[in-house]
N, C-alpha and C positions, 0 to 999 in steps of 0.2 A: 504494500500500500504506500503510495507516494504521500509524503508529508510536505514536500516542496519540490521544485523542479529537479533537484539533484540528490535529494535524501529520502530514503524510504524508512518505514517503520522497522523493517527487517534489519537494515543496516544499523539503526540506532538502538536496537535491542539485542544484537548478536553478542554472544558471550561464549568463548571456548570453555571457560571454567564452568559455566552453567551446564553446557552440553556434557562435559566430562563427568560432572557430579549428578547428572540427571535432574537438574533443577529447571523449572519453568521461569524464564526471565521475561515473560510478557507482562506489561502493566495491566493491572486489574482495575485501576482507579481512573475515572473520567478526568480528574484534575491532572494526573500524570500524563494522560494522552494529550491534553491541552498544552501542557508544558513541553512535550515532545514536538508539537507543532511550532511553538515559540522557538525552541532550540533549532529546529530545521530552518526556520526563517532566518534566524541569526547566523547560522552556519553558511547560508547563502551569501550573507554580507561578508563573512570571513573569506569565503571562496573568491568572491569578487575582489576584495581588497588584495588578496595574494595573487590573483590572476592565474590561478591554477587549481585543478581538483585537489581536494584534501582526502586523506585516508583516515577514517575513524577507527581507532584502536578499541575504544570503549566509550559508551555513552550511558544509556539507562542501565541501572543495576538494581535488581530486586534486593531487599534487605539481606537475604542470605548470601547472595553473591558478593555484595558489598562487604559483609562481615568476613567472608572467606578471604577477601583481598586485604583485610586489616584496616579498612576505612571506617570512618565514623558514621553512625546511623543518620546524622544530620547532613551528610554529603549531598551536594547538588546533583550528583549522579542518581541518587535514590528518588529525587524529585523530578527527574527527567529534564534537568536544566543545565547539564554539563556534558562535555565530551573531551576525550583525550585524542589527539590526532597528530599527524605529521603531514607535511606537504613537500615531498621531494622535488617537485617541479618549481618550487619557489626557493627553497634553501634549507638550511639547518634549523632545528628548533629555536636556537638563539636568534637567528635572523628573523624568524617568524614572529617571535615575541617583540623584538625591536620594531618591526613593521606595524604589528597590531597595536602596540602601546602608543604609537604616534598617529594612529588612524582615528576615524570617526566611528569605528565599530563600538557599539554600546555594551561592552562586556562588564560584568560585575567583578569577575576575578580571572586573571590570566597568570598562569604559572608555568615557568620553564622547569620541567621535572627531570633531574639527573642528566641534563643535556641530551635526552633521548626522545622526548615528546613534549607536546604543549597541552596543558589542561586549560580549557576555557569554560567559564560558567556565566550564565545570564540571570538576570533578576526576574522574579515573578512580575506579572502585570501589576502596575500601580506602585512599584518600588523603583527607586532611583538606583541606577548602576553606579557602583563605587569606583570602577576603573582601577581596582587594586591589582598591582603587578608584582609578582614574587618569583623567587628562585627557591627550589627545594633540591638539595643535594646531600651528600654524605656529611656535610658540616652543619646541616639544619635548614631552617627557613629564614629568608631575609628579603628585603626589598630588592627588586630588579633595578639596576642602574645602567 
């Protein structure tokens, strides 16, 4: 099912971990489905900003998958408002974060994770995006500069 011109529900709910564990990673909540539509719309803006297709590593995660990954239950992934991705056609994850942080893309949180992928989260409708930009690596979490 297409959620936007370039992103499908299947792509935003795919999880190898869920598959291996026999878990159903499909959203059951109408609110999460609406959030996934918001996510897809915003990922279109990311794709346009980068001028190249993006590869989603992880987006929506049910609570069990999220817990198995060691993430907090308050994660934007559980709400359907976050995605981890790469964009080889644009450049490295660090270059992606630099570009997006200086763009008009209305992200809530943008994180360079271990120099391997980019995490991007968006706000729920009615909330103002913080445009928080961070780095997470083996030394911890800090502001991206």
